[in-house]
Backbone and ligand atoms as CSV (ligand in chain L), in Angstrom:
chain,resi,resn,atom,element,x,y,z
A,1,MET,N,N,94.434,140.673,-35.721
A,1,MET,CA,C,93.856,141.677,-34.818
A,1,MET,C,C,92.334,141.708,-34.920
A,2,GLU,N,N,91.841,141.682,-36.183
A,2,GLU,CA,C,90.395,141.666,-36.424
A,2,GLU,C,C,89.756,140.433,-35.810
A,3,ASN,N,N,90.466,139.280,-35.952
A,3,ASN,CA,C,89.963,138.022,-35.391
A,3,ASN,C,C,89.817,138.095,-33.886
A,4,LYS,N,N,90.798,138.717,-33.226
A,4,LYS,CA,C,90.763,138.857,-31.760
A,4,LYS,C,C,89.564,139.701,-31.338
A,5,LYS,N,N,89.338,140.775,-32.084
A,5,LYS,CA,C,88.219,141.674,-31.772
A,5,LYS,C,C,86.888,140.943,-31.952
A,6,PHE,N,N,86.811,140.175,-33.075
A,6,PHE,CA,C,85.588,139.427,-33.345
A,6,PHE,C,C,85.324,138.402,-32.236
A,7,LEU,N,N,86.372,137.660,-31.847
A,7,LEU,CA,C,86.216,136.655,-30.792
A,7,LEU,C,C,85.847,137.301,-29.455
A,8,GLY,N,N,86.411,138.469,-29.199
A,8,GLY,CA,C,86.076,139.193,-27.967
A,8,GLY,C,C,84.609,139.592,-27.953
A,9,ASN,N,N,84.130,140.123,-29.085
A,9,ASN,CA,C,82.713,140.500,-29.185
A,9,ASN,C,C,81.807,139.280,-29.078
A,10,LEU,N,N,82.212,138.193,-29.721
A,10,LEU,CA,C,81.421,136.955,-29.657
A,10,LEU,C,C,81.319,136.454,-28.219
A,11,ALA,N,N,82.454,136.511,-27.499
A,11,ALA,CA,C,82.453,136.074,-26.097
A,11,ALA,C,C,81.510,136.935,-25.260
A,12,ILE,N,N,81.519,138.240,-25.505
A,12,ILE,CA,C,80.638,139.153,-24.757
A,12,ILE,C,C,79.171,138.820,-25.061
A,13,ILE,N,N,78.879,138.596,-26.334
A,13,ILE,CA,C,77.493,138.264,-26.710
A,13,ILE,C,C,77.058,136.950,-26.062
A,14,LEU,N,N,77.936,135.946,-26.081
A,14,LEU,CA,C,77.598,134.650,-25.474
A,14,LEU,C,C,77.380,134.773,-23.968
A,15,ILE,N,N,78.228,135.568,-23.321
A,15,ILE,CA,C,78.059,135.783,-21.872
A,15,ILE,C,C,76.721,136.478,-21.607
A,16,PHE,N,N,76.416,137.480,-22.422
A,16,PHE,CA,C,75.150,138.207,-22.254
A,16,PHE,C,C,73.950,137.261,-22.415
A,17,ILE,N,N,73.998,136.416,-23.462
A,17,ILE,CA,C,72.891,135.475,-23.700
A,17,ILE,C,C,72.778,134.488,-22.536
A,18,THR,N,N,73.910,133.989,-22.040
A,18,THR,CA,C,73.903,133.036,-20.931
A,18,THR,C,C,73.285,133.666,-19.677
A,19,VAL,N,N,73.708,134.904,-19.384
A,19,VAL,CA,C,73.160,135.595,-18.200
A,19,VAL,C,C,71.662,135.806,-18.367
A,20,LEU,N,N,71.259,136.235,-19.559
A,20,LEU,CA,C,69.839,136.488,-19.821
A,20,LEU,C,C,69.020,135.214,-19.641
A,21,LEU,N,N,69.506,134.113,-20.215
A,21,LEU,CA,C,68.774,132.848,-20.106
A,21,LEU,C,C,68.696,132.346,-18.665
A,22,SER,N,N,69.719,132.661,-17.882
A,22,SER,CA,C,69.699,132.165,-16.500
A,22,SER,C,C,68.821,133.025,-15.592
A,23,ILE,N,N,68.570,134.292,-15.950
A,23,ILE,CA,C,67.729,135.106,-15.044
A,23,ILE,C,C,66.238,135.022,-15.390
A,24,ILE,N,N,65.888,134.561,-16.583
A,24,ILE,CA,C,64.466,134.469,-16.945
A,24,ILE,C,C,63.678,133.590,-15.958
A,25,PRO,N,N,64.173,132.368,-15.639
A,25,PRO,CA,C,63.417,131.560,-14.662
A,25,PRO,C,C,63.312,132.232,-13.296
A,26,VAL,N,N,64.350,132.975,-12.912
A,26,VAL,CA,C,64.333,133.674,-11.617
A,26,VAL,C,C,63.239,134.747,-11.630
A,27,ILE,N,N,63.159,135.503,-12.720
A,27,ILE,CA,C,62.128,136.542,-12.828
A,27,ILE,C,C,60.746,135.908,-12.765
A,28,PHE,N,N,60.576,134.802,-13.495
A,28,PHE,CA,C,59.270,134.118,-13.502
A,28,PHE,C,C,58.928,133.625,-12.094
A,29,TYR,N,N,59.949,133.117,-11.376
A,29,TYR,CA,C,59.744,132.632,-10.008
A,29,TYR,C,C,59.320,133.766,-9.073
A,30,LEU,N,N,59.857,134.959,-9.315
A,30,LEU,CA,C,59.573,136.090,-8.430
A,30,LEU,C,C,58.200,136.721,-8.656
A,31,ILE,N,N,57.559,136.418,-9.777
A,31,ILE,CA,C,56.216,136.960,-10.004
A,31,ILE,C,C,55.264,136.269,-9.023
A,32,PRO,N,N,54.533,137.039,-8.232
A,32,PRO,CA,C,53.646,136.409,-7.253
A,32,PRO,C,C,52.651,135.468,-7.924
A,33,GLU,N,N,52.344,134.389,-7.227
A,33,GLU,CA,C,51.432,133.367,-7.750
A,33,GLU,C,C,50.100,133.979,-8.175
A,34,SER,N,N,49.630,134.963,-7.400
A,34,SER,CA,C,48.328,135.549,-7.713
A,34,SER,C,C,48.344,136.238,-9.086
A,35,GLU,N,N,49.484,136.858,-9.425
A,35,GLU,CA,C,49.559,137.533,-10.726
A,35,GLU,C,C,49.576,136.534,-11.877
A,36,LYS,N,N,50.236,135.376,-11.644
A,36,LYS,CA,C,50.243,134.353,-12.683
A,36,LYS,C,C,48.828,133.844,-12.904
A,37,LYS,N,N,48.100,133.639,-11.809
A,37,LYS,CA,C,46.745,133.106,-11.917
A,37,LYS,C,C,45.801,134.091,-12.580
A,38,GLU,N,N,46.060,135.386,-12.377
A,38,GLU,CA,C,45.182,136.399,-12.964
A,38,GLU,C,C,45.048,136.213,-14.471
A,39,LEU,N,N,46.052,135.595,-15.085
A,39,LEU,CA,C,46.002,135.383,-16.525
A,39,LEU,C,C,44.814,134.525,-16.927
A,40,ASN,N,N,44.337,133.734,-15.997
A,40,ASN,CA,C,43.298,132.799,-16.378
A,40,ASN,C,C,41.993,133.048,-15.634
A,41,VAL,N,N,41.721,134.308,-15.366
A,41,VAL,CA,C,40.489,134.642,-14.678
A,41,VAL,C,C,39.326,134.577,-15.682
A,42,PHE,N,N,38.188,134.102,-15.209
A,42,PHE,CA,C,37.004,133.995,-16.066
A,42,PHE,C,C,36.393,135.384,-16.232
A,43,THR,N,N,36.228,135.814,-17.467
A,43,THR,CA,C,35.731,137.167,-17.714
A,43,THR,C,C,34.584,137.142,-18.719
A,44,ASP,N,N,33.913,138.296,-18.816
A,44,ASP,CA,C,32.954,138.435,-19.909
A,44,ASP,C,C,33.741,138.782,-21.175
A,45,ARG,N,N,33.029,139.004,-22.263
A,45,ARG,CA,C,33.726,139.233,-23.543
A,45,ARG,C,C,34.489,140.546,-23.589
A,46,ASN,N,N,34.193,141.456,-22.647
A,46,ASN,CA,C,34.922,142.724,-22.596
A,46,ASN,C,C,36.112,142.666,-21.656
A,47,GLY,N,N,36.377,141.485,-21.097
A,47,GLY,CA,C,37.525,141.332,-20.209
A,47,GLY,C,C,37.239,141.677,-18.760
A,48,ASN,N,N,35.970,141.896,-18.397
A,48,ASN,CA,C,35.617,142.185,-17.006
A,48,ASN,C,C,35.421,140.879,-16.249
A,49,PRO,N,N,36.094,140.728,-15.100
A,49,PRO,CA,C,35.944,139.488,-14.343
A,49,PRO,C,C,34.484,139.267,-13.921
A,50,ILE,N,N,34.046,138.035,-13.990
A,50,ILE,CA,C,32.711,137.679,-13.506
A,50,ILE,C,C,32.909,137.052,-12.133
A,51,LEU,N,N,32.236,137.617,-11.148
A,51,LEU,CA,C,32.444,137.163,-9.775
A,51,LEU,C,C,31.509,136.007,-9.435
A,52,PHE,N,N,31.983,135.176,-8.513
A,52,PHE,CA,C,31.240,133.989,-8.084
A,52,PHE,C,C,29.801,134.344,-7.696
A,53,ASP,N,N,29.635,135.433,-6.937
A,53,ASP,CA,C,28.302,135.802,-6.452
A,53,ASP,C,C,27.391,136.363,-7.544
A,54,GLN,N,N,27.957,136.708,-8.666
A,54,GLN,CA,C,27.134,137.247,-9.764
A,54,GLN,C,C,26.414,136.144,-10.531
A,55,ILE,N,N,26.763,134.912,-10.252
A,55,ILE,CA,C,26.153,133.796,-10.979
A,55,ILE,C,C,25.143,133.109,-10.059
A,56,LYS,N,N,23.932,132.995,-10.540
A,56,LYS,CA,C,22.883,132.360,-9.736
A,56,LYS,C,C,22.995,130.839,-9.829
A,57,GLU,N,N,22.488,130.207,-8.793
A,57,GLU,CA,C,22.436,128.746,-8.759
A,57,GLU,C,C,21.717,128.226,-10.012
A,58,GLY,N,N,22.273,127.212,-10.636
A,58,GLY,CA,C,21.650,126.622,-11.822
A,58,GLY,C,C,21.913,127.394,-13.103
A,59,GLU,N,N,22.607,128.532,-12.962
A,59,GLU,CA,C,22.868,129.353,-14.136
A,59,GLU,C,C,24.109,128.844,-14.892
A,60,HIS,N,N,24.161,129.140,-16.163
A,60,HIS,CA,C,25.360,128.848,-16.942
A,60,HIS,C,C,25.760,130.117,-17.690
A,61,LEU,N,N,27.040,130.267,-17.940
A,61,LEU,CA,C,27.539,131.474,-18.598
A,61,LEU,C,C,28.603,131.117,-19.614
A,62,LEU,N,N,28.560,131.814,-20.717
A,62,LEU,CA,C,29.623,131.690,-21.700
A,62,LEU,C,C,30.527,132.902,-21.504
A,63,GLY,N,N,31.788,132.665,-21.283
A,63,GLY,CA,C,32.731,133.762,-21.085
A,63,GLY,C,C,34.043,133.444,-21.761
A,64,VAL,N,N,35.095,133.991,-21.212
A,64,VAL,CA,C,36.411,133.855,-21.834
A,64,VAL,C,C,37.443,133.568,-20.745
A,65,SER,N,N,38.398,132.729,-21.066
A,65,SER,CA,C,39.570,132.556,-20.206
A,65,SER,C,C,40.787,132.595,-21.123
A,66,LYS,N,N,41.937,132.372,-20.544
A,66,LYS,CA,C,43.170,132.388,-21.337
A,66,LYS,C,C,43.081,131.408,-22.514
A,67,ASP,N,N,42.333,130.350,-22.312
A,67,ASP,CA,C,42.199,129.305,-23.319
A,67,ASP,C,C,41.211,129.648,-24.431
A,68,GLY,N,N,40.430,130.704,-24.254
A,68,GLY,CA,C,39.423,131.054,-25.254
A,68,GLY,C,C,38.024,130.918,-24.688
A,69,PRO,N,N,37.036,130.672,-25.556
A,69,PRO,CA,C,35.653,130.582,-25.079
A,69,PRO,C,C,35.527,129.508,-23.995
A,70,THR,N,N,34.881,129.891,-22.925
A,70,THR,CA,C,34.782,129.025,-21.757
A,70,THR,C,C,33.352,129.023,-21.259
A,71,ILE,N,N,32.854,127.862,-20.903
A,71,ILE,CA,C,31.488,127.786,-20.384
A,71,ILE,C,C,31.544,127.331,-18.937
A,72,LEU,N,N,30.692,127.953,-18.160
A,72,LEU,CA,C,30.746,127.733,-16.730
A,72,LEU,C,C,29.333,127.449,-16.211
A,73,ILE,N,N,29.183,126.472,-15.346
A,73,ILE,CA,C,27.876,126.185,-14.748
A,73,ILE,C,C,28.010,126.216,-13.228
A,74,LYS,N,N,26.938,126.633,-12.567
A,74,LYS,CA,C,26.951,126.678,-11.100
A,74,LYS,C,C,25.891,125.716,-10.586
A,75,LYS,N,N,26.346,124.703,-9.844
A,75,LYS,CA,C,25.441,123.699,-9.281
A,75,LYS,C,C,25.823,123.470,-7.834
A,76,GLU,N,N,24.816,123.442,-6.966
A,76,GLU,CA,C,25.041,123.203,-5.534
A,76,GLU,C,C,26.164,124.084,-4.999
A,77,ASN,N,N,26.089,125.358,-5.363
A,77,ASN,CA,C,27.038,126.383,-4.922
A,77,ASN,C,C,28.485,126.102,-5.330
A,78,LYS,N,N,28.651,125.312,-6.366
A,78,LYS,CA,C,29.992,125.041,-6.906
A,78,LYS,C,C,30.017,125.412,-8.379
A,79,ILE,N,N,31.190,125.850,-8.801
A,79,ILE,CA,C,31.373,126.232,-10.201
A,79,ILE,C,C,32.110,125.103,-10.924
A,80,TYR,N,N,31.608,124.782,-12.111
A,80,TYR,CA,C,32.270,123.814,-12.988
A,80,TYR,C,C,32.561,124.535,-14.303
A,81,ALA,N,N,33.775,124.412,-14.775
A,81,ALA,CA,C,34.161,125.178,-15.969
A,81,ALA,C,C,34.778,124.260,-17.026
A,82,PHE,N,N,34.408,124.539,-18.260
A,82,PHE,CA,C,34.866,123.742,-19.396
A,82,PHE,C,C,35.227,124.662,-20.555
A,83,SER,N,N,36.093,124.185,-21.405
A,83,SER,CA,C,36.293,124.879,-22.677
A,83,SER,C,C,34.985,124.735,-23.445
A,84,ALA,N,N,34.551,125.823,-24.073
A,84,ALA,CA,C,33.304,125.772,-24.850
A,84,ALA,C,C,33.563,125.338,-26.285
A,85,VAL,N,N,34.795,124.962,-26.568
A,85,VAL,CA,C,35.158,124.590,-27.940
A,85,VAL,C,C,34.992,123.082,-28.125
A,86,CYS,N,N,34.112,122.722,-29.025
A,86,CYS,CA,C,33.846,121.306,-29.300
A,86,CYS,C,C,35.115,120.633,-29.803
A,87,THR,N,N,35.338,119.419,-29.340
A,87,THR,CA,C,36.564,118.697,-29.712
A,87,THR,C,C,36.466,118.064,-31.101
A,88,HIS,N,N,35.325,118.220,-31.756
A,88,HIS,CA,C,35.224,117.697,-33.118
A,88,HIS,C,C,35.852,118.693,-34.098
A,89,LEU,N,N,35.130,119.755,-34.440
A,89,LEU,CA,C,35.694,120.723,-35.389
A,89,LEU,C,C,35.697,122.147,-34.839
A,90,GLY,N,N,35.545,122.267,-33.539
A,90,GLY,CA,C,35.768,123.568,-32.914
A,90,GLY,C,C,34.586,124.510,-32.809
A,91,CYS,N,N,33.365,124.027,-33.016
A,91,CYS,CA,C,32.200,124.900,-32.798
A,91,CYS,C,C,32.026,125.166,-31.303
A,92,ILE,N,N,31.223,126.157,-30.989
A,92,ILE,CA,C,30.978,126.506,-29.586
A,92,ILE,C,C,29.763,125.732,-29.081
A,93,VAL,N,N,29.962,125.018,-27.980
A,93,VAL,CA,C,28.869,124.206,-27.422
A,93,VAL,C,C,27.920,125.086,-26.604
A,94,LYS,N,N,26.709,124.575,-26.393
A,94,LYS,CA,C,25.713,125.237,-25.550
A,94,LYS,C,C,25.392,124.306,-24.396
A,95,TRP,N,N,24.990,124.896,-23.275
A,95,TRP,CA,C,24.551,124.089,-22.133
A,95,TRP,C,C,23.034,123.998,-22.188
A,96,LEU,N,N,22.498,122.778,-22.126
A,96,LEU,CA,C,21.055,122.582,-22.099
A,96,LEU,C,C,20.668,122.225,-20.664
A,97,PRO,N,N,20.191,123.211,-19.879
A,97,PRO,CA,C,19.937,122.948,-18.464
A,97,PRO,C,C,18.877,121.881,-18.218
A,98,GLU,N,N,17.872,121.830,-19.086
A,98,GLU,CA,C,16.799,120.840,-18.882
A,98,GLU,C,C,17.302,119.406,-19.053
A,99,LYS,N,N,18.324,119.225,-19.860
A,99,LYS,CA,C,18.892,117.883,-20.077
A,99,LYS,C,C,20.190,117.681,-19.296
A,100,GLU,N,N,20.698,118.773,-18.729
A,100,GLU,CA,C,21.992,118.745,-18.031
A,100,GLU,C,C,23.087,118.186,-18.940
A,101,GLU,N,N,23.171,118.702,-20.142
A,101,GLU,CA,C,24.236,118.285,-21.044
A,101,GLU,C,C,24.640,119.434,-21.962
A,102,PHE,N,N,25.837,119.293,-22.523
A,102,PHE,CA,C,26.322,120.252,-23.505
A,102,PHE,C,C,25.958,119.730,-24.890
A,103,PHE,N,N,25.586,120.668,-25.753
A,103,PHE,CA,C,25.183,120.294,-27.107
A,103,PHE,C,C,25.972,121.118,-28.112
A,104,CYS,N,N,26.488,120.455,-29.115
A,104,CYS,CA,C,27.189,121.176,-30.181
A,104,CYS,C,C,26.263,121.245,-31.389
A,105,PRO,N,N,25.872,122.446,-31.792
A,105,PRO,CA,C,24.901,122.582,-32.874
A,105,PRO,C,C,25.439,122.231,-34.260
A,106,CYS,N,N,26.747,122.116,-34.407
A,106,CYS,CA,C,27.289,121.885,-35.755
A,106,CYS,C,C,27.006,120.473,-36.275
A,107,HIS,N,N,27.274,119.463,-35.458
A,107,HIS,CA,C,27.059,118.082,-35.913
A,107,HIS,C,C,26.388,117.259,-34.820
A,108,ALA,N,N,25.635,117.941,-33.959
A,108,ALA,CA,C,24.852,117.282,-32.905
A,108,ALA,C,C,25.696,116.472,-31.922
A,109,GLY,N,N,26.912,116.939,-31.654
A,109,GLY,CA,C,27.708,116.304,-30.612
A,109,GLY,C,C,27.098,116.610,-29.253
A,110,ARG,N,N,27.122,115.624,-28.351
A,110,ARG,CA,C,26.563,115.834,-27.009
A,110,ARG,C,C,27.572,115.374,-25.960
A,111,PHE,N,N,27.627,116.137,-24.870
A,111,PHE,CA,C,28.555,115.852,-23.764
A,111,PHE,C,C,27.751,115.882,-22.464
A,112,ASP,N,N,28.076,115.020,-21.541
A,112,ASP,CA,C,27.360,115.062,-20.252
A,112,ASP,C,C,27.875,116.226,-19.397
A,113,SER,N,N,27.349,116.345,-18.190
A,113,SER,CA,C,27.700,117.494,-17.348
A,113,SER,C,C,29.148,117.447,-16.845
A,114,GLU,N,N,29.827,116.321,-17.090
A,114,GLU,CA,C,31.253,116.233,-16.753
A,114,GLU,C,C,32.118,116.490,-17.986
A,115,GLY,N,N,31.469,116.745,-19.118
A,115,GLY,CA,C,32.198,117.015,-20.350
A,115,GLY,C,C,32.488,115.778,-21.183
A,116,LYS,N,N,32.023,114.593,-20.731
A,116,LYS,CA,C,32.302,113.358,-21.485
A,116,LYS,C,C,31.369,113.244,-22.683
A,117,VAL,N,N,31.888,112.700,-23.769
A,117,VAL,CA,C,31.093,112.537,-24.990
A,117,VAL,C,C,30.003,111.496,-24.754
A,118,ILE,N,N,28.753,111.852,-25.094
A,118,ILE,CA,C,27.674,110.858,-24.990
A,118,ILE,C,C,27.034,110.559,-26.355
A,119,ALA,N,N,27.271,111.416,-27.343
A,119,ALA,CA,C,26.730,111.144,-28.678
A,119,ALA,C,C,27.423,112.021,-29.697
A,120,GLY,N,N,27.374,111.566,-30.948
A,120,GLY,CA,C,27.892,112.373,-32.049
A,120,GLY,C,C,29.373,112.138,-32.303
A,121,PRO,N,N,29.936,112.947,-33.191
A,121,PRO,CA,C,31.304,112.693,-33.655
A,121,PRO,C,C,32.467,113.203,-32.790
A,122,PRO,N,N,32.251,113.999,-31.728
A,122,PRO,CA,C,33.443,114.488,-31.004
A,122,PRO,C,C,34.338,113.330,-30.539
A,123,PRO,N,N,35.624,113.436,-30.806
A,123,PRO,CA,C,36.541,112.342,-30.469
A,123,PRO,C,C,37.038,112.364,-29.026
A,124,ALA,N,N,36.786,113.457,-28.317
A,124,ALA,CA,C,37.345,113.581,-26.962
A,124,ALA,C,C,36.410,114.431,-26.105
A,125,PRO,N,N,36.516,114.292,-24.785
A,125,PRO,CA,C,35.679,115.118,-23.905
A,125,PRO,C,C,36.041,116.592,-23.998
A,126,LEU,N,N,35.147,117.434,-23.490
A,126,LEU,CA,C,35.459,118.860,-23.380
A,126,LEU,C,C,36.577,119.017,-22.370
A,127,LYS,N,N,37.467,119.969,-22.618
A,127,LYS,CA,C,38.540,120.233,-21.651
A,127,LYS,C,C,37.913,120.838,-20.397
A,128,ARG,N,N,38.209,120.234,-19.269
A,128,ARG,CA,C,37.636,120.719,-18.010
A,128,ARG,C,C,38.715,121.452,-17.220
A,129,TYR,N,N,38.332,122.539,-16.552
A,129,TYR,CA,C,39.301,123.333,-15.790
A,129,TYR,C,C,39.106,123.154,-14.289
A,130,LYS,N,N,40.194,123.346,-13.600
A,130,LYS,CA,C,40.161,123.407,-12.138
A,130,LYS,C,C,39.666,124.812,-11.787
A,131,VAL,N,N,38.806,124.931,-10.793
A,131,VAL,CA,C,38.208,126.227,-10.450
A,131,VAL,C,C,38.587,126.612,-9.025
A,132,GLU,N,N,39.027,127.836,-8.862
A,132,GLU,CA,C,39.263,128.397,-7.522
A,132,GLU,C,C,38.608,129.766,-7.475
A,133,ILE,N,N,38.194,130.165,-6.283
A,133,ILE,CA,C,37.620,131.498,-6.099
A,133,ILE,C,C,38.610,132.290,-5.254
A,134,ASP,N,N,39.052,133.436,-5.741
A,134,ASP,CA,C,40.022,134.201,-4.952
A,134,ASP,C,C,39.302,135.079,-3.916
A,135,LYS,N,N,40.084,135.842,-3.155
A,135,LYS,CA,C,39.521,136.642,-2.053
A,135,LYS,C,C,38.482,137.644,-2.538
A,136,GLU,N,N,38.646,138.128,-3.742
A,136,GLU,CA,C,37.704,139.120,-4.286
A,136,GLU,C,C,36.492,138.477,-4.945
A,137,GLY,N,N,36.471,137.144,-4.972
A,137,GLY,CA,C,35.338,136.462,-5.600
A,137,GLY,C,C,35.540,136.189,-7.074
A,138,LYS,N,N,36.742,136.490,-7.585
A,138,LYS,CA,C,37.009,136.199,-8.996
A,138,LYS,C,C,37.118,134.684,-9.185
A,139,ILE,N,N,36.705,134.245,-10.338
A,139,ILE,CA,C,36.756,132.813,-10.662
A,139,ILE,C,C,38.045,132.554,-11.426
A,140,ILE,N,N,38.925,131.791,-10.810
A,140,ILE,CA,C,40.244,131.548,-11.388
A,140,ILE,C,C,40.277,130.122,-11.938
A,141,LEU,N,N,40.625,130.016,-13.189
A,141,LEU,CA,C,40.656,128.716,-13.844
A,141,LEU,C,C,42.094,128.298,-14.088
A,142,SER,N,N,42.355,127.024,-13.910
A,142,SER,CA,C,43.681,126.505,-14.248
A,142,SER,C,C,43.503,125.108,-14.823
A,143,TYR,N,N,44.582,124.588,-15.363
A,143,TYR,CA,C,44.498,123.277,-15.985
A,143,TYR,C,C,44.486,122.204,-14.918
A,144,ASN,N,N,43.737,121.143,-15.168
A,144,ASN,CA,C,43.818,119.983,-14.307
A,144,ASN,C,C,45.116,119.255,-14.617
A,145,GLU,N,N,45.668,118.607,-13.613
A,145,GLU,CA,C,46.909,117.897,-13.808
A,145,GLU,C,C,46.752,116.867,-14.934
A,146,GLY,N,N,47.706,116.821,-15.820
A,146,GLY,CA,C,47.674,115.839,-16.896
A,146,GLY,C,C,46.900,116.300,-18.114
A,147,ASP,N,N,46.181,117.423,-18.005
A,147,ASP,CA,C,45.448,117.928,-19.174
A,147,ASP,C,C,46.401,118.573,-20.152
A,148,GLN,N,N,46.012,118.544,-21.414
A,148,GLN,CA,C,46.779,119.250,-22.440
A,148,GLN,C,C,46.567,120.739,-22.255
A,149,LYS,N,N,47.623,121.511,-22.376
A,149,LYS,CA,C,47.506,122.959,-22.219
A,149,LYS,C,C,47.429,123.637,-23.563
L,1,FES,FE1,FE,30.913,119.830,-32.625
L,1,FES,FE2,FE,31.147,118.708,-34.996
L,1,FES,S1,S,32.012,120.574,-34.311
L,1,FES,S2,S,30.048,118.012,-33.291
């Protein structure tokens, strides 16, 4: 009798887990695309979105995205965004506008304006993000296809 009760409870638990696992993708699918993207909006350190129009031509900004410290440059009315984390040992890179390159102060790693390594020990380019501007002017960052997330 105890065995029957145990098996009945086990069956109920398994059915519950199966139903739960099958509805999670449906719930994720139903979340509007805009809400998913909001997770990766470029913000200042206090979490306030930085709008496209707030950045002047030629300006660069260090902010935050879902990925962590993020550096953004505006050239020819376009935004280019990169992870600000050096691929060597994780220091935060700086943008040198006069040289148009990123510089890592820890071990003098240098990256060109596309994020490619041009000098020093970094083993890989800076992670570059895809940039979109939403209707409100928020800067939305997402991964480029094939990039590590
Ligand atoms: Fe950037 Fe070493 S951490 S060059």
